[in-house]
C-alpha positions in Angstrom: -11.7 -6.9 0.6 -11.2 -10.6 -0.3 -13.8 -13.3 0.3 -12.2 -14.6 3.5 -12.6 -11.2 5.1 -8.8 -10.9 5.3 -7.0 -7.8 3.9 -4.5 -8.8 1.3 -1.5 -6.5 1.6 1.4 -6.1 -0.8 4.5 -4.9 1.1 7.0 -3.3 -1.3 10.4 -2.3 -0.1 14.0 -2.7 -1.4 15.3 -2.6 2.2 15.2 -6.3 3.2 15.4 -5.6 7.0 12.6 -3.0 6.8 10.5 -5.3 4.6 10.9 -8.2 7.1 10.1 -5.9 10.0 6.8 -4.9 8.3 6.0 -8.6 7.6 6.6 -9.6 11.2 4.4 -6.8 12.4 1.5 -7.6 10.2 1.7 -11.3 10.7 0.8 -10.8 14.4 -2.7 -10.1 13.2 -4.8 -12.9 11.7 -6.9 -10.5 9.5 -4.0 -9.8 7.0 -2.5 -12.0 4.2 0.8 -10.7 2.9 2.8 -10.7 -0.3 6.2 -9.0 -0.1 8.1 -7.6 -3.1 11.7 -6.2 -3.2 11.1 -4.1 -6.4 8.3 -2.2 -8.0 8.6 -4.4 -11.1 7.8 -7.4 -9.0 4.8 -5.7 -7.5 3.4 -4.7 -10.8 4.0 -8.1 -12.2 2.0 -9.5 -9.4 -0.9 -7.2 -9.4 -3.0 -10.0 -10.8 -2.9 -11.5 -7.2 -5.4 -8.7 -6.4 -4.1 -7.0 -3.4 -6.6 -5.0 -1.4 -3.9 -2.4 -0.4 -0.3 -1.8 -1.4 2.2 -0.4 1.0 5.0 1.1 -1.2 8.4 2.5 -0.4 9.2 5.8 -1.9 12.7 4.9 -2.9 13.1 1.5 -4.5 16.5 1.6 -6.3 18.7 0.8 -3.4 19.6 -2.8 -4.7 19.0 -2.3 -8.4 20.0 1.1 -9.6 17.8 1.0 -12.7 14.7 -0.3 -10.9 11.5 1.7 -10.9 11.3 4.1 -8.0 8.2 4.4 -5.8 6.5 7.1 -7.8 6.9 5.2 -11.0 5.5 2.1 -9.4 2.6 4.0 -8.0 1.9 5.5 -11.5 1.9 2.0 -13.0 -0.4 0.6 -10.3 -2.8 3.5 -10.9 -2.6 2.8 -14.7 -3.4 -0.9 -14.2 -5.9 -0.7 -11.4 -6.7 2.7 -10.0 -9.0 1.0 -7.4 -6.1 -0.3 -5.4 -5.2 2.1 -2.5 -1.5 2.7 -2.3 0.1 3.9 1.0 3.5 5.4 0.4 6.2 4.9 3.0 9.5 6.8 3.2 12.3 7.9 5.5 11.9 11.4 3.8 10.2 13.7 6.3 9.8 16.5 3.7 6.4 17.9 2.9 7.4 18.2 -0.9 7.9 14.4 -1.0 4.4 13.9 0.7 2.7 16.3 -1.7 4.4 14.7 -4.7 3.0 11.3 -3.6 -0.4 12.7 -3.2 -0.3 14.4 -6.7 0.4 10.9 -8.0 -2.7 9.6 -6.3 -1.4 7.9 -3.3 -3.9 7.3 -0.6 -1.7 8.5 2.1 2.0 9.2 3.0 3.7 7.8 6.1 7.2 8.6 7.3 9.1 5.6 8.5 9.5 6.0 12.2 8.7 4.3 15.4 5.0 5.1 15.0 4.8 4.1 11.3 3.2 0.7 12.0 0.5 2.3 14.1 -0.3 4.9 11.5 -0.4 2.1 8.8 -2.9 0.3 10.9 -5.1 3.3 11.2 -5.0 4.1 7.5 -5.8 0.6 6.6 -8.7 0.7 9.0 -9.8 3.9 7.3 -9.6 2.3 3.9 -11.6 -0.7 5.1 -14.4 1.4 6.7 -14.6 3.6 3.7 -15.1 0.5 1.4 -17.8 -0.8 3.8 -19.6 2.5 3.7 -19.4 2.6 -0.1 -21.0 -0.8 -0.4 -23.7 0.0 2.1 -24.5 3.1 0.0 -24.5 1.1 -3.2 -26.8 -1.5 -1.6 -29.2 1.3 -0.4 -29.2 3.1 -3.8 -30.1 -0.2 -5.5 -33.0 -0.7 -3.2 -34.6 2.7 -3.8 
């Protein structure tokens, strides 16, 4: 996580209303900094801003038909920096979609619903706790 102990999130969704909803939800918590992107291309272009976690919509061609979709964006993020956890979001409640995302190395897959924000919080906490544990193990191994 970044030096200010805030989690830097990239929120990527072509649905402006849903993107704003996510932004409003996360802004209620002081431990997050946010950057929003309406396309996968913008997300990839801004990866140098070092997000801790990317929350990425599965479909990203609602506004621009030739825009990268979520899987293509996920693949590009993995190619550039495989250490960034990507949580996929979609209105698709089909197991095949979730499996496809996991095959492309998404950290998790969440269906857009009334409980999506709560699930996002839990997954982000899991990512954060896993990273803290990894750092503790590294510190311990360096000492022995």
